[in-house]
PyMOL CGO cylinders between C-alpha atoms (Angstrom):
from pymol import cmd
from pymol.cgo import CYLINDER

trace = [
    CYLINDER, -0.32, 0.54, 0.38, 2.82, 2.34, 0.77, 0.3, 1, 1, 1, 1, 1, 1,
    CYLINDER, 2.82, 2.34, 0.77, 4.36, 1.69, -2.14, 0.3, 1, 1, 1, 1, 1, 1,
    CYLINDER, 4.36, 1.69, -2.14, 1.15, 2.98, -4.03, 0.3, 1, 1, 1, 1, 1, 1,
    CYLINDER, 1.15, 2.98, -4.03, 0.99, 6.17, -2.25, 0.3, 1, 1, 1, 1, 1, 1,
    CYLINDER, 0.99, 6.17, -2.25, 4.21, 6.99, -3.26, 0.3, 1, 1, 1, 1, 1, 1,
    CYLINDER, 4.21, 6.99, -3.26, 3.73, 6.41, -7.32, 0.3, 1, 1, 1, 1, 1, 1,
    CYLINDER, 3.73, 6.41, -7.32, 1.25, 9.24, -7.06, 0.3, 1, 1, 1, 1, 1, 1,
    CYLINDER, 1.25, 9.24, -7.06, 2.60, 11.97, -9.55, 0.3, 1, 1, 1, 1, 1, 1,
    CYLINDER, 2.60, 11.97, -9.55, 4.11, 15.14, -8.02, 0.3, 1, 1, 1, 1, 1, 1,
    CYLINDER, 4.11, 15.14, -8.02, 1.48, 17.94, -7.32, 0.3, 1, 1, 1, 1, 1, 1,
    CYLINDER, 1.48, 17.94, -7.32, 3.06, 21.20, -8.61, 0.3, 1, 1, 1, 1, 1, 1,
    CYLINDER, 3.06, 21.20, -8.61, 0.74, 23.14, -6.67, 0.3, 1, 1, 1, 1, 1, 1,
    CYLINDER, 0.74, 23.14, -6.67, 2.06, 22.31, -3.61, 0.3, 1, 1, 1, 1, 1, 1,
    CYLINDER, 2.06, 22.31, -3.61, 5.60, 23.98, -2.76, 0.3, 1, 1, 1, 1, 1, 1,
    CYLINDER, 5.60, 23.98, -2.76, 8.69, 22.13, -2.01, 0.3, 1, 1, 1, 1, 1, 1,
    CYLINDER, 8.69, 22.13, -2.01, 10.01, 23.04, 1.83, 0.3, 1, 1, 1, 1, 1, 1,
    CYLINDER, 10.01, 23.04, 1.83, 13.17, 24.67, 0.07, 0.3, 1, 1, 1, 1, 1, 1,
    CYLINDER, 13.17, 24.67, 0.07, 10.67, 26.92, -1.98, 0.3, 1, 1, 1, 1, 1, 1,
    CYLINDER, 10.67, 26.92, -1.98, 8.65, 27.68, 1.26, 0.3, 1, 1, 1, 1, 1, 1,
    CYLINDER, 8.65, 27.68, 1.26, 11.73, 28.45, 3.02, 0.3, 1, 1, 1, 1, 1, 1,
    CYLINDER, 11.73, 28.45, 3.02, 13.48, 30.20, 0.09, 0.3, 1, 1, 1, 1, 1, 1,
    CYLINDER, 13.48, 30.20, 0.09, 10.77, 32.52, 0.14, 0.3, 1, 1, 1, 1, 1, 1,
    CYLINDER, 10.77, 32.52, 0.14, 7.76, 33.84, -2.37, 0.3, 1, 1, 1, 1, 1, 1,
    CYLINDER, 7.76, 33.84, -2.37, 10.22, 34.34, -5.49, 0.3, 1, 1, 1, 1, 1, 1,
    CYLINDER, 10.22, 34.34, -5.49, 11.46, 30.46, -5.54, 0.3, 1, 1, 1, 1, 1, 1,
    CYLINDER, 11.46, 30.46, -5.54, 7.72, 30.01, -5.56, 0.3, 1, 1, 1, 1, 1, 1,
    CYLINDER, 7.72, 30.01, -5.56, 7.20, 32.23, -8.50, 0.3, 1, 1, 1, 1, 1, 1,
    CYLINDER, 7.20, 32.23, -8.50, 9.88, 30.74, -10.18, 0.3, 1, 1, 1, 1, 1, 1,
    CYLINDER, 9.88, 30.74, -10.18, 9.11, 27.46, -9.72, 0.3, 1, 1, 1, 1, 1, 1,
    CYLINDER, 9.11, 27.46, -9.72, 5.55, 28.32, -11.03, 0.3, 1, 1, 1, 1, 1, 1,
    CYLINDER, 5.55, 28.32, -11.03, 6.15, 30.06, -14.13, 0.3, 1, 1, 1, 1, 1, 1,
    CYLINDER, 6.15, 30.06, -14.13, 8.48, 26.78, -15.80, 0.3, 1, 1, 1, 1, 1, 1,
    CYLINDER, 8.48, 26.78, -15.80, 6.97, 23.46, -14.43, 0.3, 1, 1, 1, 1, 1, 1,
    CYLINDER, 6.97, 23.46, -14.43, 9.01, 20.62, -14.30, 0.3, 1, 1, 1, 1, 1, 1,
    CYLINDER, 9.01, 20.62, -14.30, 8.20, 17.38, -15.19, 0.3, 1, 1, 1, 1, 1, 1,
    CYLINDER, 8.20, 17.38, -15.19, 7.11, 15.46, -12.01, 0.3, 1, 1, 1, 1, 1, 1,
    CYLINDER, 7.11, 15.46, -12.01, 10.33, 13.77, -10.18, 0.3, 1, 1, 1, 1, 1, 1,
    CYLINDER, 10.33, 13.77, -10.18, 10.93, 9.95, -10.32, 0.3, 1, 1, 1, 1, 1, 1,
    CYLINDER, 10.93, 9.95, -10.32, 10.20, 8.13, -7.31, 0.3, 1, 1, 1, 1, 1, 1,
    CYLINDER, 10.20, 8.13, -7.31, 13.67, 7.19, -6.75, 0.3, 1, 1, 1, 1, 1, 1,
    CYLINDER, 13.67, 7.19, -6.75, 14.99, 10.72, -6.95, 0.3, 1, 1, 1, 1, 1, 1,
    CYLINDER, 14.99, 10.72, -6.95, 15.85, 12.56, -3.90, 0.3, 1, 1, 1, 1, 1, 1,
    CYLINDER, 15.85, 12.56, -3.90, 16.78, 16.22, -3.69, 0.3, 1, 1, 1, 1, 1, 1,
    CYLINDER, 16.78, 16.22, -3.69, 20.27, 17.09, -2.60, 0.3, 1, 1, 1, 1, 1, 1,
    CYLINDER, 20.27, 17.09, -2.60, 20.43, 20.13, -1.01, 0.3, 1, 1, 1, 1, 1, 1,
    CYLINDER, 20.43, 20.13, -1.01, 23.90, 21.47, -1.65, 0.3, 1, 1, 1, 1, 1, 1,
    CYLINDER, 23.90, 21.47, -1.65, 25.92, 23.22, 1.69, 0.3, 1, 1, 1, 1, 1, 1,
    CYLINDER, 25.92, 23.22, 1.69, 26.19, 26.96, 0.31, 0.3, 1, 1, 1, 1, 1, 1,
    CYLINDER, 26.19, 26.96, 0.31, 22.42, 26.36, -0.47, 0.3, 1, 1, 1, 1, 1, 1,
    CYLINDER, 22.42, 26.36, -0.47, 21.46, 26.13, 2.98, 0.3, 1, 1, 1, 1, 1, 1,
    CYLINDER, 21.46, 26.13, 2.98, 23.42, 28.89, 4.44, 0.3, 1, 1, 1, 1, 1, 1,
    CYLINDER, 23.42, 28.89, 4.44, 21.35, 31.26, 1.93, 0.3, 1, 1, 1, 1, 1, 1,
    CYLINDER, 21.35, 31.26, 1.93, 18.49, 29.63, 3.60, 0.3, 1, 1, 1, 1, 1, 1,
    CYLINDER, 18.49, 29.63, 3.60, 16.98, 32.49, 5.22, 0.3, 1, 1, 1, 1, 1, 1,
    CYLINDER, 16.98, 32.49, 5.22, 14.69, 31.11, 8.10, 0.3, 1, 1, 1, 1, 1, 1,
    CYLINDER, 14.69, 31.11, 8.10, 12.15, 33.18, 9.50, 0.3, 1, 1, 1, 1, 1, 1,
    CYLINDER, 12.15, 33.18, 9.50, 11.48, 32.80, 13.16, 0.3, 1, 1, 1, 1, 1, 1,
    CYLINDER, 11.48, 32.80, 13.16, 8.27, 31.65, 13.63, 0.3, 1, 1, 1, 1, 1, 1,
    CYLINDER, 8.27, 31.65, 13.63, 6.17, 33.47, 16.96, 0.3, 1, 1, 1, 1, 1, 1,
    CYLINDER, 6.17, 33.47, 16.96, 6.40, 31.67, 20.26, 0.3, 1, 1, 1, 1, 1, 1,
    CYLINDER, 6.40, 31.67, 20.26, 3.44, 31.85, 22.04, 0.3, 1, 1, 1, 1, 1, 1,
    CYLINDER, 3.44, 31.85, 22.04, 3.63, 34.70, 24.40, 0.3, 1, 1, 1, 1, 1, 1,
    CYLINDER, 3.63, 34.70, 24.40, 2.58, 33.59, 28.04, 0.3, 1, 1, 1, 1, 1, 1,
    CYLINDER, 2.58, 33.59, 28.04, 1.42, 36.59, 29.96, 0.3, 1, 1, 1, 1, 1, 1,
    CYLINDER, 1.42, 36.59, 29.96, 3.30, 37.86, 32.60, 0.3, 1, 1, 1, 1, 1, 1,
    CYLINDER, 3.30, 37.86, 32.60, 0.82, 37.07, 35.13, 0.3, 1, 1, 1, 1, 1, 1,
    CYLINDER, 0.82, 37.07, 35.13, 2.32, 39.18, 38.14, 0.3, 1, 1, 1, 1, 1, 1,
    CYLINDER, 2.32, 39.18, 38.14, 2.51, 41.64, 35.81, 0.3, 1, 1, 1, 1, 1, 1,
    CYLINDER, 2.51, 41.64, 35.81, -1.30, 41.77, 35.62, 0.3, 1, 1, 1, 1, 1, 1,
    CYLINDER, -1.30, 41.77, 35.62, -2.10, 41.00, 39.14, 0.3, 1, 1, 1, 1, 1, 1,
    CYLINDER, -2.10, 41.00, 39.14, 0.17, 44.24, 39.83, 0.3, 1, 1, 1, 1, 1, 1,
    CYLINDER, 0.17, 44.24, 39.83, -1.53, 46.08, 37.51, 0.3, 1, 1, 1, 1, 1, 1,
    CYLINDER, -1.53, 46.08, 37.51, -5.60, 44.74, 38.04, 0.3, 1, 1, 1, 1, 1, 1,
    CYLINDER, -5.60, 44.74, 38.04, -4.41, 45.57, 41.91, 0.3, 1, 1, 1, 1, 1, 1,
    CYLINDER, -4.41, 45.57, 41.91, -3.15, 49.08, 41.58, 0.3, 1, 1, 1, 1, 1, 1,
    CYLINDER, -3.15, 49.08, 41.58, -6.45, 49.18, 39.12, 0.3, 1, 1, 1, 1, 1, 1,
    CYLINDER, -6.45, 49.18, 39.12, -8.67, 48.06, 42.11, 0.3, 1, 1, 1, 1, 1, 1,
    CYLINDER, -8.67, 48.06, 42.11, -6.39, 50.14, 44.52, 0.3, 1, 1, 1, 1, 1, 1,
    CYLINDER, -6.39, 50.14, 44.52, -7.44, 53.27, 42.71, 0.3, 1, 1, 1, 1, 1, 1,
    CYLINDER, -7.44, 53.27, 42.71, -10.91, 52.74, 42.27, 0.3, 1, 1, 1, 1, 1, 1,
    CYLINDER, -10.91, 52.74, 42.27, -11.65, 52.06, 46.19, 0.3, 1, 1, 1, 1, 1, 1,
    CYLINDER, -11.65, 52.06, 46.19, -9.51, 54.74, 47.01, 0.3, 1, 1, 1, 1, 1, 1,
    CYLINDER, -9.51, 54.74, 47.01, -11.08, 57.67, 45.24, 0.3, 1, 1, 1, 1, 1, 1,
    CYLINDER, -11.08, 57.67, 45.24, -14.27, 56.07, 46.99, 0.3, 1, 1, 1, 1, 1, 1,
    CYLINDER, -14.27, 56.07, 46.99, -13.21, 55.58, 49.59, 0.3, 1, 1, 1, 1, 1, 1,
    CYLINDER, -13.21, 55.58, 49.59, -12.06, 59.07, 49.85, 0.3, 1, 1, 1, 1, 1, 1,
    CYLINDER, -12.06, 59.07, 49.85, -15.63, 60.48, 48.61, 0.3, 1, 1, 1, 1, 1, 1,
    CYLINDER, -15.63, 60.48, 48.61, -17.62, 58.49, 51.44, 0.3, 1, 1, 1, 1, 1, 1,
    CYLINDER, -17.62, 58.49, 51.44, -14.91, 60.17, 54.05, 0.3, 1, 1, 1, 1, 1, 1,
    CYLINDER, -14.91, 60.17, 54.05, -15.24, 63.50, 53.04, 0.3, 1, 1, 1, 1, 1, 1,
    CYLINDER, -15.24, 63.50, 53.04, -19.64, 62.88, 53.23, 0.3, 1, 1, 1, 1, 1, 1,
    CYLINDER, -19.64, 62.88, 53.23, -19.10, 61.56, 56.60, 0.3, 1, 1, 1, 1, 1, 1,
    CYLINDER, -19.10, 61.56, 56.60, -17.19, 63.57, 57.96, 0.3, 1, 1, 1, 1, 1, 1,
    CYLINDER, -17.19, 63.57, 57.96, -19.00, 66.85, 56.79, 0.3, 1, 1, 1, 1, 1, 1,
    CYLINDER, -19.00, 66.85, 56.79, -22.08, 64.90, 58.51, 0.3, 1, 1, 1, 1, 1, 1,
    CYLINDER, -22.08, 64.90, 58.51, -20.26, 64.51, 61.77, 0.3, 1, 1, 1, 1, 1, 1,
    CYLINDER, -20.26, 64.51, 61.77, -18.74, 68.41, 61.70, 0.3, 1, 1, 1, 1, 1, 1,
    CYLINDER, -18.74, 68.41, 61.70, -21.92, 69.09, 60.29, 0.3, 1, 1, 1, 1, 1, 1,
    CYLINDER, -21.92, 69.09, 60.29, -23.48, 67.92, 63.40, 0.3, 1, 1, 1, 1, 1, 1,
    CYLINDER, -23.48, 67.92, 63.40, -20.42, 68.35, 65.50, 0.3, 1, 1, 1, 1, 1, 1,
    CYLINDER, -20.42, 68.35, 65.50, -20.92, 71.78, 65.01, 0.3, 1, 1, 1, 1, 1, 1,
    CYLINDER, -20.92, 71.78, 65.01, -24.78, 71.83, 65.71, 0.3, 1, 1, 1, 1, 1, 1,
    CYLINDER, -24.78, 71.83, 65.71, -24.96, 70.25, 68.74, 0.3, 1, 1, 1, 1, 1, 1,
    CYLINDER, -24.96, 70.25, 68.74, -21.85, 72.64, 69.30, 0.3, 1, 1, 1, 1, 1, 1,
    CYLINDER, -21.85, 72.64, 69.30, -24.38, 76.25, 68.56, 0.3, 1, 1, 1, 1, 1, 1,
    CYLINDER, -24.38, 76.25, 68.56, -27.48, 75.17, 70.37, 0.3, 1, 1, 1, 1, 1, 1,
    CYLINDER, -27.48, 75.17, 70.37, -24.93, 74.52, 73.51, 0.3, 1, 1, 1, 1, 1, 1,
    CYLINDER, -24.93, 74.52, 73.51, -22.96, 78.23, 73.08, 0.3, 1, 1, 1, 1, 1, 1,
    CYLINDER, -22.96, 78.23, 73.08, -26.10, 79.53, 72.10, 0.3, 1, 1, 1, 1, 1, 1,
    CYLINDER, -26.10, 79.53, 72.10, -27.37, 78.38, 75.34, 0.3, 1, 1, 1, 1, 1, 1,
    CYLINDER, -27.37, 78.38, 75.34, -25.08, 79.74, 77.55, 0.3, 1, 1, 1, 1, 1, 1,
    CYLINDER, -25.08, 79.74, 77.55, -24.80, 82.79, 75.43, 0.3, 1, 1, 1, 1, 1, 1,
    CYLINDER, -24.80, 82.79, 75.43, -28.33, 83.57, 75.73, 0.3, 1, 1, 1, 1, 1, 1,
    CYLINDER, -28.33, 83.57, 75.73, -27.84, 83.49, 79.54, 0.3, 1, 1, 1, 1, 1, 1,
    CYLINDER, -27.84, 83.49, 79.54, -24.46, 85.83, 79.63, 0.3, 1, 1, 1, 1, 1, 1,
    CYLINDER, -24.46, 85.83, 79.63, -26.45, 88.44, 78.20, 0.3, 1, 1, 1, 1, 1, 1,
    CYLINDER, -26.45, 88.44, 78.20, -29.27, 88.33, 80.44, 0.3, 1, 1, 1, 1, 1, 1,
    CYLINDER, -29.27, 88.33, 80.44, -26.90, 88.51, 82.83, 0.3, 1, 1, 1, 1, 1, 1,
    CYLINDER, -26.90, 88.51, 82.83, -25.99, 91.77, 81.09, 0.3, 1, 1, 1, 1, 1, 1,
    CYLINDER, -25.99, 91.77, 81.09, -28.55, 93.12, 80.25, 0.3, 1, 1, 1, 1, 1, 1,
    CYLINDER, -28.55, 93.12, 80.25, -29.89, 92.89, 83.79, 0.3, 1, 1, 1, 1, 1, 1,
    CYLINDER, -29.89, 92.89, 83.79, -27.05, 93.92, 85.35, 0.3, 1, 1, 1, 1, 1, 1,
    CYLINDER, -27.05, 93.92, 85.35, -26.57, 97.30, 82.87, 0.3, 1, 1, 1, 1, 1, 1,
    CYLINDER, -26.57, 97.30, 82.87, -30.45, 98.16, 83.46, 0.3, 1, 1, 1, 1, 1, 1,
    CYLINDER, -30.45, 98.16, 83.46, -30.40, 97.39, 87.44, 0.3, 1, 1, 1, 1, 1, 1,
    CYLINDER, -30.40, 97.39, 87.44, -27.11, 100.17, 86.71, 0.3, 1, 1, 1, 1, 1, 1,
    CYLINDER, -27.11, 100.17, 86.71, -28.76, 102.52, 84.37, 0.3, 1, 1, 1, 1, 1, 1,
    CYLINDER, -28.76, 102.52, 84.37, -31.71, 102.37, 86.94, 0.3, 1, 1, 1, 1, 1, 1,
    CYLINDER, -31.71, 102.37, 86.94, -29.59, 102.95, 90.50, 0.3, 1, 1, 1, 1, 1, 1,
    CYLINDER, -29.59, 102.95, 90.50, -28.03, 105.94, 88.62, 0.3, 1, 1, 1, 1, 1, 1,
    CYLINDER, -28.03, 105.94, 88.62, -31.15, 107.22, 87.11, 0.3, 1, 1, 1, 1, 1, 1,
    CYLINDER, -31.15, 107.22, 87.11, -32.93, 107.19, 90.77, 0.3, 1, 1, 1, 1, 1, 1,
    CYLINDER, -32.93, 107.19, 90.77, -30.05, 108.83, 92.16, 0.3, 1, 1, 1, 1, 1, 1,
    CYLINDER, -30.05, 108.83, 92.16, -30.43, 111.93, 90.02, 0.3, 1, 1, 1, 1, 1, 1,
    CYLINDER, -30.43, 111.93, 90.02, -33.49, 112.36, 91.10, 0.3, 1, 1, 1, 1, 1, 1,
    CYLINDER, -33.49, 112.36, 91.10, -33.46, 111.64, 93.96, 0.3, 1, 1, 1, 1, 1, 1,
    CYLINDER, -33.46, 111.64, 93.96, -30.00, 112.86, 95.76, 0.3, 1, 1, 1, 1, 1, 1,
    CYLINDER, -30.00, 112.86, 95.76, -28.81, 111.10, 98.73, 0.3, 1, 1, 1, 1, 1, 1,
    CYLINDER, -28.81, 111.10, 98.73, -29.81, 113.38, 102.17, 0.3, 1, 1, 1, 1, 1, 1,
]
cmd.load_cgo(trace, "trace")
């Protein structure tokens, strides 16, 4: 069976490995001048000079992702987003706490100021009345 497979004629549309490695120029040269199908026992011999001239293009390796870098970037992005939200929430919370504290302080201060003002007014009025009465009724 393997003899039957080897005896199939050579397809000119399929490039040889040397043609692929040599580049598209070699493909055009071989397709422009079709040759006779090689005989089965014939082996192509490539001279060492021909091998040295072949430019081998490196096959790009499958690039594995750098998981450490990905993890670091993701961590930084999440921390940045969370920090922004935390800053906003802290500002709101601090503003609310300060507002409540200032309001309570003002209520307490208002009461204390009212008492002090009341005492001061009573003293001023009492002194003024006493002074006026002193002018109206001189001491005897």
